[in-house]
C-alpha positions in Angstrom: 102.1 42.9 70.4 103.2 46.4 71.9 104.6 46.7 75.4 102.4 48.1 78.2 105.0 50.7 79.2 105.3 52.0 75.5 101.4 52.3 75.4 101.3 54.4 78.5 103.8 56.8 77.3 101.8 57.2 74.0 98.9 58.2 75.9 100.5 60.8 78.0 99.7 64.3 77.0 102.3 67.0 77.1 101.5 69.9 79.5 104.2 72.3 78.9 102.7 75.5 77.3 104.6 78.7 76.7 101.6 80.9 75.7 99.5 81.0 78.9 99.8 80.8 82.6 97.7 78.8 84.7 97.2 79.9 88.3 95.7 77.7 91.1 94.1 79.5 94.1 93.9 77.7 97.3 92.3 78.7 100.6 94.4 79.7 103.7 94.7 77.3 106.3 97.0 76.9 109.5 100.4 75.5 108.0 102.1 73.1 110.2 104.8 72.8 107.7 106.9 76.0 107.7 108.7 77.8 110.7 108.1 81.6 110.7 111.0 83.5 111.9 108.7 85.3 114.5 106.2 83.5 116.9 102.8 82.4 116.4 101.3 80.2 114.0 102.5 79.4 110.3 100.4 79.9 107.2 99.4 77.1 104.9 96.9 76.3 102.2 94.1 73.9 101.6 94.9 70.6 100.2 92.9 71.3 97.0 92.5 74.3 95.0 89.3 76.2 95.1 89.7 77.9 91.6 91.7 78.1 88.5 92.4 81.1 86.2 94.3 81.1 83.0 96.1 84.2 81.6 97.8 85.1 78.5 101.8 86.1 79.5 100.8 89.7 79.0 97.6 89.3 81.1 99.6 87.5 83.9 102.4 90.3 83.7 99.7 93.1 84.2 98.0 91.2 87.1 101.4 90.6 88.8 102.1 94.5 88.4 98.6 95.4 90.0 99.2 92.9 92.9 102.7 93.8 93.7 101.7 97.6 93.6 99.1 97.0 96.0 101.4 94.9 98.3 103.9 97.9 97.8 101.4 100.4 98.8 100.6 98.6 101.9 104.1 98.1 102.9 104.7 101.8 102.3 101.8 102.6 104.5 103.0 100.5 107.2 106.3 102.1 107.0 104.8 105.4 107.1 102.6 104.6 110.3 105.9 103.2 111.9 107.7 106.5 111.2 104.7 108.6 112.5 104.6 106.6 115.6 108.3 106.8 116.2 108.2 110.7 115.7 105.4 111.0 118.1 107.0 108.6 120.9 110.5 110.2 120.2 111.9 107.0 119.0 110.1 104.9 121.3 111.5 106.7 124.5 108.1 108.5 125.4 104.9 107.0 125.9 102.2 108.7 123.6 98.4 107.8 123.7 98.2 109.6 120.2 100.8 107.1 118.7 99.0 104.1 120.4 96.0 105.0 118.5 97.2 105.4 115.2 96.0 102.7 112.5 96.7 102.4 109.1 93.6 104.2 108.1 95.5 107.5 109.5 98.1 107.3 106.7 96.8 108.9 103.6 97.0 107.5 100.2 98.3 110.9 99.2 101.3 110.4 101.6 102.3 107.3 99.5 104.1 107.6 96.2 103.7 104.1 94.6 103.6 105.4 90.7 107.1 106.7 90.8 108.6 103.3 92.2 109.7 100.6 89.9 107.8 97.7 91.7 110.2 95.0 90.5 113.2 96.6 91.9 111.5 97.2 95.2 109.1 94.2 95.6 110.2 91.3 98.0 108.5 89.2 100.3 108.3 90.3 104.0 107.8 88.2 106.9 104.3 88.6 108.4 104.0 89.7 112.1 102.1 87.2 114.4 99.2 89.5 114.7 98.9 89.7 111.0 99.1 86.1 110.5 96.5 85.4 112.9 94.1 88.2 111.5 94.6 86.5 108.1 93.9 82.9 109.3 90.6 84.4 111.0 89.6 86.1 107.9 89.9 82.9 106.0 87.5 81.0 108.3 90.0 79.3 110.5 87.9 79.5 113.7 90.3 77.4 116.0 94.1 78.1 115.7 96.0 75.1 117.1 98.1 76.3 120.0 100.3 73.4 120.2 101.8 74.6 116.7 103.1 77.7 118.2 105.0 75.7 121.1 106.5 73.2 118.7 107.6 76.2 116.4 109.3 77.9 119.2 111.1 74.7 120.2 112.3 74.2 116.4 113.4 77.9 116.5 115.4 77.4 119.9 117.0 74.2 118.5 118.2 76.2 115.5 120.0 78.6 117.5 122.0 75.9 119.2 124.3 74.9 116.5 127.7 73.4 116.6 129.7 72.0 119.5 131.7 73.3 122.3 135.3 72.4 121.0 137.9 75.1 121.6 141.1 75.2 119.8 141.2 71.7 118.9 138.4 68.9 118.2 138.1 65.9 120.4 136.1 63.4 118.2 135.0 61.5 121.3 133.4 64.6 123.0 132.4 66.6 119.9 128.9 66.6 119.0 129.4 67.5 115.5 132.1 64.6 114.8 129.5 62.1 116.5 126.9 63.4 114.2 129.1 62.8 111.2 129.6 66.4 110.3 132.7 68.6 110.3 133.4 70.3 113.7 131.5 73.6 113.9 
């Protein structure tokens, strides 16, 4: 008779493949698990994926290139919009109704040169501003954004700013918060 443990090992399939990429897509939800560096709600994803797509390695690389180029285009448009607003307001020192009225639609695609930029050298994740995260949540069908999370995240960000102890020149282990927490004096 064979062991139950050995039988289970024989039934397992190996899922590692090097000829394709499987991508699972999830709906966007309010996060509750991360702390954005700026205020507002965090972004998260649904518990279960809503679609799956399989790519060959070449197809996936092409798909990533297209996605990254689009993200880069949007990023460059935002930079161009910001530059236009700064020019109209003399670097933020003068009020300008024209600057206040500018939107991304006012930046022409002709002003953006994405084709001559090596996307892999330029592509990086950027923190999303609070308004943009809120807009993404609303566009994804989140009707009620939990406001308590905003306060909790603010408290976490504040607590992260208060790091270390009040020791000066020498450490008094009986009064040192670091020492009492079992870490080296900060």
